[in-house]
C-alpha positions in Angstrom: -18.8 -7.7 -26.2 -22.0 -7.0 -24.2 -23.2 -3.6 -22.9 -21.9 -4.2 -19.4 -18.4 -4.9 -20.6 -18.4 -1.8 -22.8 -19.5 0.4 -19.8 -16.7 -1.1 -17.7 -14.1 -0.3 -20.4 -15.3 3.3 -20.7 -14.9 3.8 -17.0 -11.3 2.7 -16.9 -8.3 5.0 -17.1 -5.2 5.0 -19.3 -2.4 3.4 -17.3 0.8 4.7 -19.0 0.4 8.5 -18.8 -1.1 8.3 -15.3 1.9 6.3 -14.1 4.2 9.3 -15.0 1.7 11.6 -13.3 1.8 9.4 -10.2 5.6 9.3 -10.3 5.7 13.1 -10.5 3.4 13.4 -7.5 5.5 10.9 -5.5 8.6 13.0 -6.3 6.9 16.1 -4.9 5.8 14.1 -1.8 9.4 12.7 -1.4 10.7 16.3 -1.6 8.5 17.2 1.4 9.6 14.1 3.4 13.3 14.8 2.6 12.9 18.4 3.8 11.3 17.3 7.1 14.3 15.0 7.6 16.7 17.9 6.9 17.9 16.7 3.4 17.2 19.9 1.5 19.5 19.2 -1.5 17.7 15.9 -2.0 14.4 17.7 -1.7 15.4 20.2 -4.4 16.5 17.5 -6.7 13.2 15.6 -6.2 11.3 18.7 -7.4 13.4 18.8 -10.6 12.7 15.1 -11.1 8.9 15.9 -10.7 9.3 18.5 -13.4 10.8 16.0 -15.8 8.1 13.5 -15.1 5.4 16.1 -15.4 6.7 17.0 -18.9 6.7 13.4 -19.9 3.1 12.4 -18.9 1.5 14.8 -21.4 3.9 13.9 -24.2 3.3 10.2 -23.6 -0.5 10.8 -23.6 -0.3 12.6 -27.0 2.1 10.1 -28.5 -0.1 7.1 -27.5 -3.4 8.9 -28.1 -4.4 8.4 -24.5 -5.5 11.9 -23.5 -8.5 12.0 -21.2 -10.4 14.5 -18.9 -9.4 12.3 -16.0 -5.7 12.7 -16.9 -6.0 16.5 -17.1 -7.5 16.7 -13.7 -5.1 14.2 -12.2 -2.2 16.1 -13.7 -3.4 19.3 -12.0 -3.7 17.7 -8.6 -0.2 16.2 -9.0 1.2 19.7 -10.0 -0.4 21.2 -6.9 1.5 18.8 -4.7 4.8 18.9 -6.6 5.0 22.6 -7.6 2.7 24.3 -5.1 2.8 22.6 -1.7 6.3 21.0 -1.9 8.3 24.1 -2.9 6.5 26.3 -0.3 6.9 23.8 2.5 10.5 22.9 1.6 11.5 26.6 1.5 9.7 27.2 4.9 11.5 24.3 6.6 14.8 25.5 5.1 14.8 29.2 5.7 11.6 30.5 7.3 11.2 28.6 10.6 12.7 31.5 12.6 10.7 34.2 10.7 7.4 33.3 12.4 4.3 34.6 10.6 6.3 36.3 7.8 7.8 32.9 6.8 4.4 31.3 7.0 3.0 34.1 4.8 5.7 33.8 2.2 5.4 30.0 1.9 1.6 30.3 1.6 1.8 33.0 -1.1 3.8 30.6 -3.3 1.4 27.7 -2.5 -1.8 29.8 -3.1 -0.2 31.2 -6.3 0.4 27.8 -7.6 -3.2 26.8 -6.9 -4.6 29.9 -8.6 -2.3 29.5 -11.6 -3.4 25.9 -12.1 -7.1 26.8 -11.8 -6.8 29.6 -14.3 -4.9 27.4 -16.7 -7.6 24.7 -16.6 -10.3 27.2 -17.3 -8.4 28.7 -20.3 -7.6 25.4 -22.0 -8.6 25.7 -25.7 -9.1 29.5 -25.6 -5.7 31.0 -24.8 -2.9 31.8 -27.3 -0.9 28.6 -27.4 2.3 30.5 -28.0 2.2 32.1 -24.5 1.3 31.2 -20.9 -0.6 33.8 -18.9 1.4 34.0 -15.7 4.5 32.2 -14.7 4.1 28.4 -15.1 4.1 26.6 -11.7 6.8 24.1 -12.6 9.2 26.9 -13.4 8.3 28.8 -10.3 9.1 25.7 -8.3 12.4 25.3 -10.1 13.5 28.7 -9.0 12.9 27.9 -5.3 14.4 24.4 -5.7 17.4 25.7 -7.6 18.0 28.4 -5.1 18.1 25.9 -2.2 20.3 23.5 -4.3 22.8 26.1 -5.2 22.9 27.5 -1.6 23.5 24.1 -0.1 26.2 23.3 -2.7 28.1 26.4 -1.6 27.7 25.7 2.1 25.0 28.2 2.9 22.1 27.4 5.2 18.6 28.9 5.1 19.2 31.2 8.0 22.0 32.9 6.1 19.8 33.7 3.1 16.3 33.9 4.7 15.5 37.4 3.5 16.5 36.7 -0.1 14.6 33.5 0.1 11.6 35.4 1.4 11.7 37.8 -1.6 12.1 34.9 -4.1 9.2 32.9 -2.6 6.8 35.8 -2.6 7.9 36.8 -6.1 7.3 33.4 -7.6 3.8 33.2 -6.0 2.9 36.7 -7.4 4.3 36.0 -10.9 2.2 32.8 -11.2 -1.0 34.9 -10.8 0.3 37.8 -12.8 -0.8 38.7 -16.4 2.7 38.6 -17.7 3.1 36.5 -20.9 5.6 33.7 -21.0 6.7 32.0 -24.1 5.3 28.4 -24.0 7.7 26.8 -26.5 4.8 24.8 -27.9 5.5 25.9 -31.4 8.8 24.2 -31.5 8.6 21.2 -33.9 10.6 18.4 -32.3 9.8 16.1 -35.2 11.1 18.4 -37.9 14.6 18.8 -39.3 17.1 21.2 -37.7 20.5 22.4 -38.9 23.5 20.4 -37.8 24.8 23.5 -35.9 21.6 23.4 -33.8 22.3 19.8 -32.8 25.8 20.8 -31.7 24.4 23.7 -29.6 21.9 21.4 -27.9 24.7 18.9 -27.1 26.9 21.7 -25.7 24.0 23.0 -23.6 23.3 19.6 -22.1 27.0 19.2 -21.3 27.1 22.6 -19.6 24.1 21.7 -17.5 25.7 18.3 -16.5 28.9 20.1 -15.4 27.1 22.2 -12.8 23.4 21.5 -12.9 22.3 23.4 -9.8 23.7 26.8 -10.9 22.9 26.5 -14.6 19.3 25.4 -14.0 18.7 28.1 -11.4 20.1 30.8 -13.8 18.0 29.5 -16.7 14.7 29.5 -14.8 15.5 32.9 -13.2 16.1 34.3 -16.7 12.8 32.7 -17.8 11.0 34.5 -14.9 12.5 37.8 -16.0 11.5 37.2 -19.6 7.8 37.4 -18.8 7.7 41.1 -17.8 10.2 41.9 -20.6 8.0 40.1 -23.3 4.8 41.8 -22.0 6.4 45.3 -22.1 7.6 44.7 -25.7 4.1 43.5 -26.8 2.4 46.5 -25.1 4.8 48.9 -26.9 4.1 47.2 -30.3 0.3 47.5 -29.7 0.7 51.2 -28.9 2.8 51.8 -32.1 0.2 50.0 -34.2 -2.6 52.1 -32.7 -0.7 55.3 -33.5 -0.1 54.2 -37.1 
């Protein structure tokens, strides 16, 4: 292999993980198009699909040893579309069109919060405590908005009926993403290790419960995760104060 061939090979990108990233970005783009056409439940589901694909691309890259700087940057751009722009725009079209500047402000707070959260995450790679995220993860923030829309449409509500609650949720998710609250990352869970048989049964029951009524269960789960950040941070601060006193 000559020097020219080696240079071309180095300039290439890994196909498999970036296919998942592209699919995640398309799901976010599809959510926007669906909302423009008035299919808000479909838009919400598309955001959840983007979440699944976003979780797979990194795992596939690690399993196949195809991590790259390009993949990291591309993943961030995809996340900005799927979890920053898409949820904010879908929520605006669903509930905020009659709120004027207030609706525009709320949608932008979420979008800007997502951008700042991703930028901060990229600058802290390799230096932060892997057990925790600093600030609410953008996919989870998007899941709250998507879940709220999905649950509301399932029960026959339209955005106009819940616009003020939607306003509070949208601004809150944007602010939580740029907060200093600590969120458990679940990165310490060993998926390759052995687990008790009871744990397998609990996982099976959990999946079954989600499948029965996914919109409600997913919304409640991610809402609980959002609340866990301030709770965990307060507990950690109290422990630090006790250790200083002792």
